[in-house]
DSSP file (Angstrom, degrees, kcal/mol; ACC not computed):
  #  RESIDUE AA STRUCTURE BP1 BP2  ACC     N-H-->O    O-->H-N    N-H-->O    O-->H-N    TCO  KAPPA ALPHA  PHI   PSI    X-CA   Y-CA   Z-CA
    1    1 A M              0   0    0      0, 0.0   101,-0.1     0, 0.0     3,-0.1   0.000 360.0 360.0 360.0 131.1   32.9   60.8   17.8
    2    2 A M        -     0   0    0      1,-0.1     2,-0.0   100,-0.0     0, 0.0  -0.533 360.0-100.9 -79.4 146.7   30.9   57.8   19.2
    3    3 A P        -     0   0    0      0, 0.0     2,-0.3     0, 0.0    -1,-0.1  -0.348  24.7-156.8 -61.5 145.5   29.7   55.2   16.7
    4    4 A D        -     0   0    0     -3,-0.1    97,-2.0     2,-0.0     2,-0.3  -0.679  15.0-167.0-127.3  77.6   26.2   55.3   15.6
    5    5 A W  E     -A  100   0A   0     -2,-0.3    95,-0.2    95,-0.2    85,-0.1  -0.457   5.1-174.0 -71.8 129.0   25.4   51.8   14.5
    6    6 A N  E     -A   99   0A   0     93,-2.4    93,-2.1    -2,-0.3     2,-0.3  -0.977  27.3-121.8-121.8 132.7   22.2   51.3   12.6
    7    7 A P  E     +A   98   0A   0      0, 0.0    91,-0.2     0, 0.0     3,-0.1  -0.615  38.1 165.7 -75.3 134.5   20.6   48.1   11.5
    8    8 A I  E     -     0   0A   0     89,-3.3     2,-0.3     1,-0.4    15,-0.2   0.594  54.4 -13.6-122.9 -19.2   20.3   48.2    7.7
    9    9 A A  E     -A   97   0A   0     88,-1.2    88,-2.9    13,-0.1    -1,-0.4  -0.976  62.0-100.2-168.7 168.9   19.6   44.7    6.4
   10   10 A K  E >   -A   96   0A   0     -2,-0.3     3,-1.8    86,-0.2     4,-0.5  -0.806  40.0-115.3 -97.0 149.5   19.6   40.9    7.2
   11   11 A V  G >  S+     0   0    0     84,-2.4     3,-1.3    -2,-0.3    85,-0.1   0.880 118.0  55.9 -53.8 -42.8   22.6   38.9    6.0
   12   12 A D  G 3  S+     0   0    0     83,-0.3    -1,-0.3     1,-0.2    84,-0.1   0.660  93.9  70.3 -65.7 -16.8   20.2   37.0    3.7
   13   13 A D  G <  S+     0   0    0     -3,-1.8    -1,-0.2     1,-0.3    -2,-0.2   0.723 105.6  38.6 -74.9 -17.6   19.0   40.3    2.1
   14   14 A C  S <  S-     0   0    0     -3,-1.3    -1,-0.3    -4,-0.5     3,-0.1  -0.743  79.8-168.8-134.9  85.9   22.4   40.7    0.4
   15   15 A P    >   -     0   0    0      0, 0.0     3,-1.6     0, 0.0    18,-0.3  -0.276  45.0 -67.8 -73.7 162.4   23.9   37.4   -1.0
   16   16 A P  T 3  S+     0   0    0      0, 0.0    18,-0.2     0, 0.0     3,-0.1  -0.157 122.9  20.0 -50.2 137.9   27.5   37.3   -2.2
   17   17 A G  T 3  S+     0   0    0     16,-3.0    40,-0.3     1,-0.3     2,-0.2   0.583 105.7 108.5  76.8  11.1   28.1   39.3   -5.4
   18   18 A E    <   -     0   0    0     -3,-1.6    15,-2.1    15,-0.4     2,-0.3  -0.738  52.1-153.4-118.8 167.7   25.0   41.4   -4.9
   19   19 A A  E     -C   32   0B   0     -2,-0.2     2,-0.3    13,-0.2    13,-0.2  -0.978  10.3-172.9-135.7 146.6   24.2   45.0   -3.9
   20   20 A I  E     -C   31   0B   0     11,-2.3    11,-2.5    -2,-0.3     2,-0.5  -0.929  19.6-132.0-134.3 161.3   21.1   46.5   -2.2
   21   21 A E  E     +C   30   0B   0     -2,-0.3     2,-0.3     9,-0.2     9,-0.2  -0.936  36.5 156.9-113.5 138.5   20.0   50.0   -1.5
   22   22 A T  E     -C   29   0B   0      7,-2.9     7,-3.6    -2,-0.5     2,-0.4  -0.882  33.4-117.5-148.9 178.1   18.8   50.8    2.0
   23   23 A V  E     -C   28   0B   0     -2,-0.3     2,-0.4     5,-0.2     5,-0.2  -0.978  18.9-178.1-129.7 137.7   18.4   53.8    4.3
   24   24 A A  E >  S-C   27   0B   0      3,-2.3     3,-2.4    -2,-0.4     2,-0.4  -0.974  70.4 -37.5-134.0 121.2   20.1   54.6    7.7
   25   25 A G  T 3  S-     0   0    0     -2,-0.4    -2,-0.0     1,-0.3     0, 0.0  -0.548 125.7 -30.2  64.3-123.5   19.0   57.8    9.5
   26   26 A D  T 3  S+     0   0    0     -2,-0.4     2,-0.4    -3,-0.1    -1,-0.3   0.197 118.4 101.3-106.0  13.1   18.7   60.3    6.7
   27   27 A R  E <   -C   24   0B   0     -3,-2.4    -3,-2.3    15,-0.0     2,-0.5  -0.784  66.8-133.7-106.9 142.5   21.3   58.7    4.4
   28   28 A V  E     -C   23   0B   0     -2,-0.4    15,-2.8    -5,-0.2     2,-0.4  -0.803  30.9-162.2 -86.6 125.8   20.8   56.4    1.4
   29   29 A I  E     -CD  22  42B   0     -7,-3.6    -7,-2.9    -2,-0.5     2,-0.6  -0.931  15.6-151.2-118.0 137.7   23.3   53.5    1.8
   30   30 A A  E     -CD  21  41B   0     11,-2.5    11,-2.4    -2,-0.4     2,-0.4  -0.946  19.1-162.3-108.3 123.3   24.5   51.1   -0.9
   31   31 A L  E     -CD  20  40B   0    -11,-2.5   -11,-2.3    -2,-0.6     2,-0.3  -0.898   6.4-170.4-109.8 134.5   25.4   47.8    0.7
   32   32 A F  E     -CD  19  39B   0      7,-3.0     7,-2.1    -2,-0.4     2,-0.6  -0.949  17.0-151.0-127.4 141.9   27.6   45.2   -1.1
   33   33 A N  E     - D   0  38B   0    -15,-2.1   -16,-3.0    -2,-0.3     2,-0.8  -0.922  15.9-177.4-115.4 107.2   28.5   41.6   -0.4
   34   34 A V  E >  S- D   0  37B   0      3,-3.2     3,-1.6    -2,-0.6    26,-0.1  -0.862  74.6 -35.1-106.0 102.8   31.9   40.8   -1.7
   35   35 A D  T 3  S-     0   0    0     -2,-0.8    -1,-0.2     1,-0.3     3,-0.1   0.867 125.3 -43.5  55.2  40.1   32.7   37.1   -1.1
   36   36 A G  T 3  S+     0   0    0      1,-0.3     2,-0.4     0, 0.0    -1,-0.3   0.377 118.4 108.8  90.8  -7.8   30.8   37.1    2.2
   37   37 A E  E <   -D   34   0B   0     -3,-1.6    -3,-3.2     2,-0.0     2,-0.4  -0.885  61.2-138.6-107.9 137.8   32.2   40.5    3.5
   38   38 A F  E     -D   33   0B   0     -2,-0.4     2,-0.3    -5,-0.2    52,-0.2  -0.765  20.4-179.5-105.2 137.9   30.0   43.5    3.6
   39   39 A F  E     -D   32   0B   0     -7,-2.1    -7,-3.0    -2,-0.4     2,-0.4  -0.973   9.6-155.6-131.3 148.4   30.9   47.0    2.5
   40   40 A A  E     +DE  31  88B   0     48,-0.7    48,-2.1    -2,-0.3     2,-0.3  -0.967  10.7 179.2-128.6 139.8   28.8   50.2    2.6
   41   41 A L  E     -DE  30  87B   0    -11,-2.4   -11,-2.5    -2,-0.4     2,-0.3  -0.887  48.2 -85.6-124.2 158.7   29.1   53.4    0.5
   42   42 A D  E     -D   29   0B   0     44,-2.5   -13,-0.2    -2,-0.3    10,-0.1  -0.599  46.4-137.6 -57.7 129.9   27.1   56.5    0.5
   43   43 A G  S    S+     0   0    0    -15,-2.8     9,-2.3    -2,-0.3     2,-0.7   0.440  75.7  88.2 -81.2  -3.2   24.5   55.3   -1.9
   44   44 A V  B    S-F   51   0C   0    -16,-0.4     6,-0.1     7,-0.2    -2,-0.1  -0.874  75.0-133.7-103.2 112.0   24.3   58.5   -4.1
   45   45 A C     >  -     0   0    0      5,-2.8     4,-2.1    -2,-0.7     5,-0.2  -0.408  10.2-139.3 -60.0 133.2   26.7   58.7   -7.0
   46   46 A P  T  4 S+     0   0    0      0, 0.0    -1,-0.1     0, 0.0    -2,-0.0   0.621  92.7  71.6 -70.1 -11.2   28.4   62.1   -7.1
   47   47 A H  T  4 S-     0   0    0      1,-0.1    -3,-0.0     3,-0.1    -2,-0.0   0.993 131.9 -27.9 -69.1 -61.3   28.2   62.3  -10.9
   48   48 A Q  T  4 S-     0   0    0     -3,-0.1    -1,-0.1     2,-0.0    -3,-0.1   0.038  95.9 -86.0-147.9  30.1   24.3   62.9  -11.1
   49   49 A G     <  +     0   0    0     -4,-2.1    -6,-0.0     1,-0.2     3,-0.0   0.684  65.5 170.8  76.7  21.5   22.9   61.2   -8.1
   50   50 A G        -     0   0    0     -5,-0.2    -5,-2.8    -6,-0.1     2,-1.1  -0.213  42.9-103.7 -61.0 153.0   22.6   57.7   -9.5
   51   51 A P  B >   -F   44   0C   0      0, 0.0     3,-1.7     0, 0.0    -7,-0.2  -0.701  32.1-173.1 -83.6  97.5   21.6   54.8   -7.1
   52   52 A L  G >  S+     0   0    0     -9,-2.3     3,-1.9    -2,-1.1    -8,-0.1   0.836  81.2  63.8 -63.7 -33.6   24.8   53.0   -6.4
   53   53 A G  G 3  S+     0   0    0    -10,-0.5    -1,-0.3     1,-0.3   -34,-0.1   0.593 102.3  51.3 -67.5  -9.7   23.0   50.2   -4.5
   54   54 A K  G <  S+     0   0    0     -3,-1.7    -1,-0.3   -11,-0.2    -2,-0.2   0.237  92.1 107.4-107.5  12.9   21.2   49.4   -7.6
   55   55 A G  S <  S-     0   0    0     -3,-1.9     2,-0.5     1,-0.1     9,-0.2  -0.266  78.5 -94.2 -81.7 171.6   24.3   49.0   -9.7
   56   56 A C  E     -G   63   0D   0      7,-1.2     7,-1.8   -38,-0.1     2,-0.5  -0.761  35.1-148.3 -88.0 129.4   26.0   45.9  -11.0
   57   57 A L  E     +G   62   0D   0     -2,-0.5     2,-0.5   -40,-0.3     5,-0.2  -0.890  16.7 179.7-104.5 127.6   28.7   44.5   -8.8
   58   58 A D  E >   -G   61   0D   0      3,-3.3     3,-1.8    -2,-0.5     2,-0.6  -0.928  70.0 -49.4-125.5 102.0   31.6   42.7  -10.5
   59   59 A G  T 3  S-     0   0    0     -2,-0.5   -42,-0.1     1,-0.3   -24,-0.1  -0.637 124.6 -24.8  68.6-116.4   34.1   41.4   -7.9
   60   60 A S  T 3  S+     0   0    0     -2,-0.6    13,-2.9   -26,-0.1     2,-0.5   0.154 119.1 100.6-111.1  17.2   34.6   44.6   -5.8
   61   61 A I  E <   -GH  58  72D   0     -3,-1.8    -3,-3.3    11,-0.2     2,-0.4  -0.897  52.7-164.0-108.6 129.8   33.6   47.0   -8.5
   62   62 A V  E     -GH  57  71D   0      9,-2.7     9,-2.2    -2,-0.5     2,-0.5  -0.899   6.6-152.8-107.9 141.3   30.2   48.6   -8.7
   63   63 A T  E     -GH  56  70D   0     -7,-1.8    -7,-1.2    -2,-0.4     7,-0.2  -0.969  21.8-122.9-114.6 122.8   29.0   50.3  -11.8
   64   64 A C     >  -     0   0    0      5,-3.3     4,-1.6    -2,-0.5   -12,-0.1  -0.388  16.5-139.8 -66.3 137.0   26.4   53.1  -11.3
   65   65 A P  T  4 S+     0   0    0      0, 0.0    -1,-0.2     0, 0.0   -13,-0.1   0.643  93.3  57.8 -71.6 -12.1   23.3   52.2  -13.3
   66   66 A W  T  4 S-     0   0    0      3,-0.1    -2,-0.0     1,-0.1   -14,-0.0   0.950 130.1  -6.8 -86.1 -53.1   22.8   55.7  -14.6
   67   67 A H  T  4 S-     0   0    0      2,-0.1    -1,-0.1     0, 0.0    -3,-0.0   0.274  93.1-104.7-136.7   9.8   26.0   56.6  -16.4
   68   68 A G     <  +     0   0    0     -4,-1.6     2,-0.1     1,-0.2   -13,-0.0   0.548  57.2 159.5  86.4   7.5   28.5   53.8  -15.8
   69   69 A W        -     0   0    0     -6,-0.1    -5,-3.3     1,-0.1     2,-0.4  -0.442  28.8-147.6 -64.8 138.5   30.8   55.5  -13.2
   70   70 A Q  E     -H   63   0D   0     -7,-0.2     9,-2.3    -2,-0.1     2,-0.4  -0.883  18.1-178.2-121.9 145.9   32.7   52.7  -11.3
   71   71 A Y  E     -HI  62  78D   0     -9,-2.2    -9,-2.7    -2,-0.4     2,-0.7  -0.989  32.6-119.9-139.7 144.4   33.9   52.5   -7.8
   72   72 A D  E >>  -H   61   0D   0      5,-2.8     4,-3.3    -2,-0.4     3,-1.0  -0.768  23.5-154.1 -78.5 116.2   35.8   50.0   -5.7
   73   73 A V  T 34 S+     0   0    0    -13,-2.9    -1,-0.1    -2,-0.7   -33,-0.1   0.709  89.0  61.1 -70.5 -17.9   33.4   49.2   -2.9
   74   74 A T  T 34 S+     0   0    0    -14,-0.5    -1,-0.2     1,-0.1   -34,-0.1   0.734 126.5  11.9 -80.0 -19.7   36.2   48.3   -0.5
   75   75 A T  T <4 S-     0   0    0     -3,-1.0    -2,-0.2     2,-0.2    12,-0.2   0.573  93.4-123.3-128.9 -17.4   37.8   51.7   -0.6
   76   76 A G     <  +     0   0    0     -4,-3.3     9,-3.4     1,-0.3    -3,-0.2   0.388  59.8 148.8  87.3  -2.8   35.2   54.0   -2.4
   77   77 A K  B     -J   84   0E   0     -5,-0.4    -5,-2.8     7,-0.3    -1,-0.3  -0.415  48.8-124.6 -70.4 134.0   37.8   55.0   -5.1
   78   78 A H  B     -I   71   0D   0      5,-2.9    -7,-0.3    -7,-0.2     3,-0.2  -0.545  19.1-127.4 -69.2 145.5   36.6   55.8   -8.5
   79   79 A R  S    S+     0   0    0     -9,-2.3    -1,-0.1    -2,-0.2    -8,-0.1   0.792  99.1  23.5 -68.8 -31.9   38.3   53.7  -11.1
   80   80 A L  S    S+     0   0    0    -10,-0.3     2,-0.2     3,-0.0    -1,-0.2   0.432 119.8  39.2-118.5   4.7   39.5   56.5  -13.4
   81   81 A S  S    S-     0   0    0      2,-0.2    -3,-0.1    -3,-0.2     0, 0.0  -0.722  85.6-100.0-139.5-175.2   39.7   59.7  -11.3
   82   82 A S  S    S+     0   0    0     -2,-0.2     2,-0.2    -5,-0.1    -3,-0.0   0.216  77.8 125.4 -98.3  15.5   40.8   60.8   -7.8
   83   83 A I        -     0   0    0     -6,-0.0    -5,-2.9     1,-0.0     2,-0.5  -0.541  42.8-164.4 -68.4 134.9   37.1   60.9   -6.7
   84   84 A T  B     -J   77   0E   0     -7,-0.2    -7,-0.3    -2,-0.2    -8,-0.1  -0.985  11.6-142.9-122.4 121.2   36.5   58.8   -3.5
   85   85 A Q        -     0   0    0     -9,-3.4   -40,-0.1    -2,-0.5   -42,-0.0  -0.646  37.1 -98.9 -76.1 132.4   32.9   57.9   -2.5
   86   86 A P        -     0   0    0      0, 0.0   -44,-2.5     0, 0.0     2,-0.3  -0.305  38.3-152.6 -58.3 136.4   32.5   58.0    1.3
   87   87 A T  E     -E   41   0B   0    -46,-0.2   -46,-0.3   -12,-0.2   -13,-0.1  -0.713   3.5-152.0-100.9 153.5   32.7   54.5    2.9
   88   88 A L  E     -E   40   0B   0    -48,-2.1   -48,-0.7    -2,-0.3    13,-0.1  -0.997  23.0-108.8-129.4 138.5   30.9   53.6    6.1
   89   89 A P        -     0   0    0      0, 0.0    11,-2.5     0, 0.0     2,-0.3  -0.372  36.2-162.2 -62.0 138.8   32.0   50.9    8.6
   90   90 A T  E     -B   99   0A   0    -52,-0.2     2,-0.3     9,-0.2     9,-0.2  -0.840  10.8-178.1-120.4 159.4   29.8   47.7    8.7
   91   91 A K  E     -B   98   0A   0      7,-1.5     7,-3.1    -2,-0.3     2,-0.5  -0.975  17.6-140.4-150.2 153.9   29.5   45.0   11.2
   92   92 A V  E     +B   97   0A   0     -2,-0.3     2,-0.4     5,-0.2     5,-0.2  -0.962  17.0 177.4-117.4 132.5   27.5   41.8   11.5
   93   93 A E  E >   -B   96   0A   0      3,-2.4     3,-2.3    -2,-0.5     2,-0.3  -0.965  68.8 -43.4-132.2 115.8   25.8   40.6   14.7
   94   94 A G  T 3  S-     0   0    0     -2,-0.4   -84,-0.0     1,-0.3   -83,-0.0  -0.490 124.3 -24.6  66.9-124.3   23.8   37.4   14.4
   95   95 A D  T 3  S+     0   0    0     -2,-0.3   -84,-2.4    -3,-0.1     2,-0.4   0.275 119.0  97.9-102.4   8.2   21.8   37.7   11.1
   96   96 A R  E <   -AB  10  93A   0     -3,-2.3    -3,-2.4   -86,-0.2     2,-0.5  -0.816  59.1-149.5-105.8 140.6   21.8   41.6   11.1
   97   97 A I  E     -AB   9  92A   0    -88,-2.9   -89,-3.3    -2,-0.4   -88,-1.2  -0.908  18.5-167.0-103.6 131.7   24.1   43.9    9.2
   98   98 A F  E     -AB   7  91A   0     -7,-3.1    -7,-1.5    -2,-0.5     2,-0.4  -0.820   7.2-158.8-115.8 153.4   24.8   47.3   10.9
   99   99 A V  E     -AB   6  90A   0    -93,-2.1   -93,-2.4    -2,-0.3     2,-0.8  -0.991  17.7-131.8-130.0 142.4   26.4   50.5    9.5
  100  100 A D  E     +A    5   0A   0    -11,-2.5   -95,-0.2    -2,-0.4   -76,-0.0  -0.826  25.9 172.8 -98.0 111.3   28.0   53.3   11.5
  101  101 A I              0   0    0    -97,-2.0    -1,-0.1    -2,-0.8   -96,-0.1   0.258 360.0 360.0 -99.5  12.7   26.6   56.6   10.2
  102  102 A G              0   0    0   -101,-0.1    -1,-0.2   -98,-0.0   -97,-0.1   0.479 360.0 360.0 -59.8 360.0   28.4   58.6   12.9
């Protein structure tokens, strides 16, 4: 499958330690900046559809703002179960952040 790189934000839109919610194609994307490195997850929490991109980021752990489910944004793994939230590859070119929704 060929990569499908979509621009989703500017680097300045997501400072270190922050999360934002954005859209690529027909997908909601949660974008996280962990110490200057960008990670992207499917932005819809599988528990009850909470917006992960609006969650609180502590290190590499995001907490869903609706019911407190926590995921490691670098792997997508839920902190207390075997659930894994889909991750998406990211890249930075110039001042733009891209995500592969392929």
